[in-house]
N, C-alpha and C positions, 0 to 999 in steps of 0.2 A: 515298769515290766516293757518287756520287748520280746517278740516271736519270730522266731529264727526267716528271713525270709524265703530261702529254700522250704520249709515247713507248712508256709502258710501258701507259698505258691503251690506245694505239691495237693494242697487242699482243695484250691479254687480249681487245678489243671482235672483234679478229680470228678469234681462238681461237673467242670465243662463236660469229660467225657463221659460221664454216666447222662446228661440231658441228650447228647449228640448219640447214643445209642437209644435213649428214649424216642425221639426223633423219629429216626431211622426205623424203628417195630412199627411206626405206626404209617410209612412208607408203603403206598399202591404197587402192586406189581407191577403197572406200566409204568412205575418212576414218581408219579405224583403225590401230593397229598390234598386232603378234603378235610379240614375238621368241623365239627360240627358247628354252625351260625344259628345263635340263639336269640330271641325277639321277645318281646313277651307277650301277654294273654291276648291281644287283639288278634294274632295270627289264628288261635283256637275259634275263637267268637266270631269273627267275621267269617269263619270257612263256613261254623254250624247256618249262621245267618245268609251267606250265601245258597246251602243248598234248603234252606225253605223257600228263599226266594223263588229260586227256580222249581219248587214245589218235587225236588229229589229226595226229602228227607227218608224217605222209607224205600228208595228203588235200591237195585245194586251198585253197585261203582264198577266203573268200566273195564274191572279186573274181573268182576263177579262177588266179589266179596260185598257180605250184606251190609248193605248203606247204612241201616239205622244203628247198627253194633257198634261200628266203625264210629258212628257221632258220637256213642256213649262213649267209647274209650276216649275221642279228643276232651268230649265233657269232664271226664272224670281229669285230666290233665286240668284242665281250667278250674276246676274244684279245688285242687288242692293249688292253685296259685294264688286263692284268694287268701288278703291278709287278715292277720289279728284284727286290725280294726277295721273290716267285714269289706273293703273295697279292692280294687286291683290295681297297682302301679307300675308304671314302667319300667321299675327297676329297684332294689332292695329298701333303700332310704329317701324313695320317692313321698312326696304327695299322694292323696289319692289321687289318680286319674278320671276324673267324672266319665268321660266319652267310652275309655277301656271297661269300667267300671259297669255302665250303662250295659255296653255291649254285652257283656260278661253275664249281668244279671238275664239279661232279654233272652240271650242263649241258652241257658240253663233253665229256664222257664219253660223254653219251647220244647227242651229236653225232659221235662217232666220233674224238675225238683219242685217241691212243695214251697211257694212264695210264704206261708205261714211257718217253716221251719227256720231255726235259728240264723244258719248261714244266710239264707235270702233276706231275711230280715235285718241281719246286720250291713246287709248290702243297701237295702232300702235307706238305712238313717247314714250310712257314709255318702251317698248319692246327696241325698238331700242334704247335705250340711256342707256339698260340696257345690252345691247351689241347685241341685234338679236335672233332669234330664236336659231343660232345656239350653242348659251349658255346654250339650255335645258340640262339638266342632264340625264343620261341612261333611268331612268324610263319612261320618259316622251319621248323619243325618241322612244320608242317601239312602243307607242302610232301614233305617227307621222310616223313611218312607216308601221305600217298596215294601214294605211289611205292613203297611196302612197305620204307622203308629202317630207319625204327624203329616200335615199336609206339603203338597210340594209346594205349598209357597215359602215352606221354610227351608227349604234346599237352592241353592244359587241355579240360576237358571246361564247353564251354558251353550248358546245357541252352536248348532255346526256348522252354520254358515263362516266360524272362525276359521276354518280350511279354506276359504276361499278372499281371505285379508292378506292386500299386498306387503310386502318385505317391509315397505316405509314404513308401514302404522306402527304405532308406541306398542300395543301388544300383537305379539306375533308367534307361533311356534317356536320359529326357531331363537326369539329370544327370551323364552323361558327354558329351565334347563330339562335334561333328556326324561329325567323320570316324572316332571308334570307332565310332559309332553305325551308321556305313554298312558297315563292318567286322567288328562284334561278330555281327550275326545273320546273315549270309552265314556266318560263321565256326562256329558255333552249331549249323546244320545240315549241315556238313562235318562237324561234331566228333561230331554225332548220328548220321549217316548213314553216314561213316565211307567215302566210294568209296575205293577202293584196286586200284592196277593193279600185282600184281605182273610184276616185272620177271625175265631170266636174272640167273642169277647174276653171267657178267660183265659187268655192269651194274649191280652192288651198287658202294657205296661202304663198303664194312667197312675198307680201309684208309685212312679219314679217322678213327674214333675211337681214341682213347687206351684208354677203359677202355668194352668191350663190354658189361657190364652198364648202366653210366650212361647209354647212348643210350636204354633201353626206361624209366627213371623221367622223373619231373616234378621240374624243376626250377625255381626261384622267384630272383627276384634278391636278389643278396647285400646290399642295403640294406634289403629287407624283414626289419621287427622278428622276434625269436626266436617270440615268441606268436602274431603273426600266421601264420607261416610254416606251424605247428602246426595252425591253425584252418581255413587256405586249403586246406592239403594233406589232412586229415580231410573237408574239404565234397568235395572233390577226388574222392578214394578211392568217398565216400556216392554222388556223383552218376553215377560210371563203375558201381558196382557195380549201381544201378538201370535203367542205361541200355538193355540187352538187355530185360529185363523190361516196361520203360514203350512202348518201341517196339512193341509189341504191342498199347497201349490205346487207347480212342480217343480219350483227353486227351491222350494225346503226338500221336497222328495232328493232333489239330484246333490242337495248339499247332504246329506243322511247316506247319501250313495258316497259321494267321494270323502267323507269324515271313514266310513267304513271300510273302505278300498285302501287310505292310508294303514285303518288300522290291521287288515288283511296281511298287506305287506311287511308288516311288522311283528306277525304273530310265529307260533312255531313253523319251523318250515327247513329243510336240509339244503345241501349246494353251500355255493359260497356266501350267501347270507345266510348260514345256519343261523337258528335261532331256539331256544327254548322256549318257549311263550312270549308273550308280549313285554317287551325290556327285559324279560329272564325273571321278574319280580314278582311277588305275592300279590300287591294290591292290581297292577294293572293286571292280572291274570286271572284274578276274581272278577273284575270287572268286564272283562272279554266275553267271559261265559255270560254273564247276565245279561250284557249287550247281545249277544245271539241267540238268546231266548227272548229277547225281545223283538227281536228282528224275524221271529219265525222257523229258526233253524231247527230241526227234529234232531234228537239227542243220540241219533246213530248214523249224523253225520260225521263224515270223517274229521272235518275240522272240530267239532264238540270234541269228539271221542281223543283226539289227539289232545285238545285245552285240559280237559280230564286229566289224560295221563301224567302232564308235564306237571300240572298244579299237584297232582297227587303223589308226585316224586317226590316232596318236600316233606313227608311224613317220616317221624323218627321214632319207632316204639320203644317205650321203657320198658324194664324188668317189671314193674308191677301191671304191666298191660294196657295202661293207659300211651296215647299217643299224642306226640306233640308236635308241631310244624313249624319250618323253617322260613325264613322270607326270601331264601336263595340261597345259593351255592358259591362257596368259595376258594374253587380250586386252582384258579390261577394266580390269587393273592395270596393265599398259603402256600403254593410251592415255589413264587417268586421269593417268598420271603425265607422260607425254608434253605431253596439252595442257598442265600446270600450269608444267611446264618452257621449257615457248613462250611462255607469260605472263610468265612470269619475265624473260624475254628481250627482253621489249615487244612481242611479236605481239598482237594484239586480234583480235575476233571481224569486222572488217573484212578480216584476211586469210583468203583462203579454205581453207587448212589447219585453221585453227583451226575454222570453222565447221564445216565437214566433221563433225570430230573430236569436236565437240560435238553434232552432229546425232547419231552412231554412238553416243554415251555415251547420249542422251534415248532411242534406240530399242533399248537394252537394260534400260532401266528397269523392275525387277520388281514387279508388283502381286499376285501368288501369296502366300499366306500358308503358309509351308512350318513345318518342325519349332520356329523358333523363338519362332511367336505362343503357342506352350504356357508357354512361360519371361515374358511380360511380365502387364501389368496392364491389362484391357482389349485391345480389337484395331485399334491403328492401321490407317487405311487403305492405308497404302505400306510395302512394306518395303525395298528398299533394292538394291543392284549386287552379283552374281558376281563371281567370280574367271574365271570359264571365258566359254565362248560362251552355253552355255545351260547353267544351273544352280540352276531356278527354287527349290527347296525348301531351297536356302543359300546366300542373300544373307549378303555379311559384315559387321561395322564399321569395318574397313579398307579394304575397297573403296569400302565408301558415304562414307564421310568424303573418300578420295580426291576421289573425281568429284564427290562433293559443294561440294568446295573450287574445282574445276575449273571446275565451269562455272559457280558463284557467281563467280570469278574474270574469267573470258570474258565475264560480262554479258549480255544478253539477256532479254528477258520471260520467254520460254520456260526458257532454263536455269537462272535465276533462280527461277522457279515450283518446278522440279525440285529444285531444290538445299535449297528451303525445305521439299520432301515428306522430302527426306532429314532434313533437320536433326530434324524431328518422330519418325522413325525412331529415330534416335540417342540424343536424347533419352530414347525411351521401353526403349531396350535399356542404359542404363546401370545398372551393379552396384550393389546395396546399399552396398559397400565404396567406391563412389565412382570405380571404373575401368570399363574397356570390358574385354570377352572380343573374341574375332572370331567369333564366328557367333552366340551365344546369351547371355541372361540367367542368370548362372550364379551359385553359391555355392561357393567351393574346400574340396573334401572330399579331404585328402591321404590317408586311408586308402585310397583307391580306386587310386593308382597302383601299389599291392602286392599288386592280383590278378592271380593266375597268367596270364592274357595282357594285362597291361598293360607288357611290356617296350619297346613303343615308346617311353615317356618321356612320355607325351603322352596319356593315360586323360582326362585334362580339359580343360578350355577354362576357366583362371581368367580374370580380369582383369591387365593385362600393361601396364607403364608406355609401353612403346613405341605401342600401340596407345592408349592414353588418352592420350598427346601429340598424336597426329594428330587425336584427336577434340575435343580441345583448341582444336587449329589450325583446325579446321574451325568450330567455335563462334562463334571470334573472328570469323570472315569477316562472318558473322550478327549481331556488334556484342555480342554477350555476354560480358561481361567477369567480372572477378574478383569482383564482389560478384553473379554468379548462382550462386545455389544447387548448379547442375551443375557450374558450373566450380571451385567452389569447392572439390567435393568429389572433382573429378575432380587438382585441383593437389594437396591434402590425401594424394589416393591415390598420387599420384607419390614427392611426398617420405619416404613411409613406406618406398620401395623403393628409397631412395638408398644405395650400398653405405659401406663409411667411407671410403675416399679417394674419394669424390667421384662416383664412377660410376654408372651403369647397365646392371643386364643386357640385353641383346637377345632377346627371344624369336623374331623374326621375321627378325632378320638378325643377321650376324657382326659381331660381339657387344656386346661394350660399346662401341662405337664408333658402331654405329647405336642401341643403345641409350640414350646420354647424348643423342644428337640430336636422336632425337625425343620423349625424358622433357623436353628443354630448350626447343624450339622455340616449342611452343606455348601452356607457362603465362607465356612472354615475350609472345608476342602478346597473349596476353589479359589484362596488364598487370603483371604479376609485376616487380618490378624488377630488374635484372639485378644488381643492387648486393646484393641478398639474401644470403646467406652460403650458403645451401645450393647458390644458380647458379653464385656465385663460385667454391665448392667443384668444381663439376662444369666449370667453365671451366680450373681450374688443374690437374685431371686430364688434360683433354684438349691444354692446354699442354705437360704434361710429359711425353704420350707422342708428341708430334707428334715426327719425326725431322729430322735438321739441314738435309736436304734441301727439307723444308717436305710432305714426305708422310703418311700415315698408313696402318698397315697391322695386321692383326690374323688370327692362325688361328683356327680352328675348334677346336682342342686347346683353347682359353679356357672351353670349354663343361665339359672335363675335369679341368683345372687353372686355376682363375682367377688364379694366379702367373702365367701366360700371357698373359693379357691386355694389350691395345697391342703384342704381339709378334707380328710374321708381315710377311711380303711386302707390300710397298707397293702399292695396288691404286688405280685412278681413283675405282671407287666410295666405297671406304672415307675416301678424301682429301678426297670431297666431302663426307662427313655432318662430318666432324669438322672441315670449313670451316665449314659452314654454321652449325655450332654455336656457332664461336668468332666469328664474326660476328655472329649473334645476341647474343651477352654481352658482348662488348667492342668492335664495331664495324668499318666499313672503314678504318680506318686502322690497326689493330693489324699491328704485323708479321708476324704468325705468320701474320694470313690471307692476306697479299699474298704470304708465302712459298709457300702453298697453291696460291694461285692460278697462280703461276709454274710452280708443280712441274706442273702441270694443263696449262696451254699447252704446256709442253717436251716432254712425255710423248706430246700430240695425234698422230694419224698424219696424214704428209701424201700425196702421191700417189705418192710412190716407195715409202713404208714399207707402203702401204698394198697395194701390188701385191706384196710379196714376202710369200711365205708364212711364210718364215723368220720373220719379223719378226711376221706377222699371219696366224695359223693358222685363225682362222676367218673370214677371209675380211670384214673390216670396211669399210665404206666411210672412204675419207678424211674428217676431221673427227670420228673417232671414237678410243677409244683400244683398247688391248688390255689384256683380263684374263683371265687363265686362273684365277683363282683362284674358290671358290665361296665367295659373300659372301651368299647367301640362305640363311635356314634354314625346314625342315620341319619334323623333332622334331629337337631337341635331342641330341646324343650318339648318332643313331641315321639322319638322314638331310637331306642338305643338298641346296642347290638352287644350281646356275650359272643366274641368267637372264641372256640375253646382251643385252641391254638398258640394263642396270646401267650398265654401263660407259660408255654414251653420253648418257642422258637427266638423269644426278645430276652428272657435271662440269659439265655444260651450266646445269644450273640453278643450281648452285653460282656459277660463272662468271654468270652472268645476274645475281644477287642481288648479288653483288659490286658489278660495274659499273652498276645501278641503283644500290644506295647511296652509288656515288660520281659521283653525277649523268653518267654517262656515256650518250647515248642510242644508239640502234642505228644511228645515222650517227657514233659514233666522239666526237661534239664531245664537249669537257670545257672545263675552266678551266685555266690554266697550275699547276702546283706540282710539287713534287719529293716523290719517296719513296726512302726509305734504300734502297740497293742491295747 
């Protein structure tokens, strides 16, 4: 059986155009997009625990709303996130997350949930089965110590004197990731000042611990080599023994001041260094409030009020009245990808939505030289783009490459000039291993992943194949090919990260499907022949994992067990990634590319399905897709993200690229042919 080429292309072009209409319906008046960024239950539980640590659980919010009523609405969301097994998880098919479950249980108990109720008893059972509350990670232990549930001995010592360490020292703030940097210094002040709010016995969580003695001992990651465990525990004991004596010295007080100055310089501010909260991310913004409480700031201080306002801006209200909390905003990321996808679908600067999006992106161009400047040779006059609305201290390579190539693609003198400045910065940010990292020019130091407060599994920010692939795609747009030293080094780095089966691990997306897509597109664009063995092996792996119906899907469990790579529920975003990679390697006439496009078109929401909340629980517009899985990665094995726009602009991008490759214009016209059906 064959289906006429013209008929099938018309069907796919209509799907593309419906997706474009859906995307344009979500564009904001000033030209940008910002979809919901969804994390897991820890966002709700940690906010509640923070308010209890600050003794603000009954106090009005900064905007006058009843604080207790708002916390109950957040708790309502937390209750809804409890799973049938009694625990809370990082994503739909994850194992019970013991840290997340302990924090959720504790938060609900503080909010008045009866520990004798069935959901709370089920939570206790799930936590015990996972090893008990003594298995919580170090970041969770800070919350428990602040509320008197464990000894400060169970919390890693982080002396504020780290602010004084010389740059040649193996551990230095410049040598850890930007997100770690913004968390370490607030945690160092909390660990040093030890702000503790005792709770009445009825609010304790004794019932969550299996080993009552272990709850008060520092534990290290199981993966830490025994010799390093001895070293780190010895250093930790010494620092804790010196904590109280040092606190009475000028040297310690001055170290606290220096650490606090560092934090203040990066907290919410306006002007060239405009920032919406420390790091513009939830964890650092939470602990900055706890630090201010420990330092004696009154709640009516302007710095405190601004910090509260910035954090509470992450609230989203559900139709059932509950409140869910985002970890940050993603407007630059969403707008950059949306603009690029629109250009893939044939829209140009002559189209008003494209022009407005480009103008908005240019308005977010950063000129401030933040932490990154300390790691580069010389001082480029331009920084880049950040992920959020305002985070001038921390532009990142991923967003800068994405925005830079989108502006270059749509053209126009100002857009091309801005993209050229982005190119200058990206070239300066390339690591000596040939790859690109997220925020800084770095060198990998594996032992840093074993320090006692490194259990977020991302202490560092080393080069990764997916960002390097996107960087190469951007460089290609500016005419740089395989003969350019930066391109050549980037390709060699990517090749060095290929797995035996041909796949690539994804650092910022789930997981091997994302990593393989990103790692292949850039080199091929730059001139690497699709016939090269390593490219063919990547393509063969992708073809081998594609499902019979043409789709792709992969669970985040593949970060824990690589044998699960390619296994999981089919999703629109992952199908688009796999399809675009195969398209790049094998061309638009490949039957498996066509099968993926057909799957995307068949799963697109029409008007009836979009209006049905049972089918479309997130209320996406017709022309979009349903995707309930988390396909974004924050910290592998620790925190994942559900970008609510991934399910729209990536499938749209894939359809646009495929149709362009087949010569199908926006009007749907194409020459007659036939394709296998």
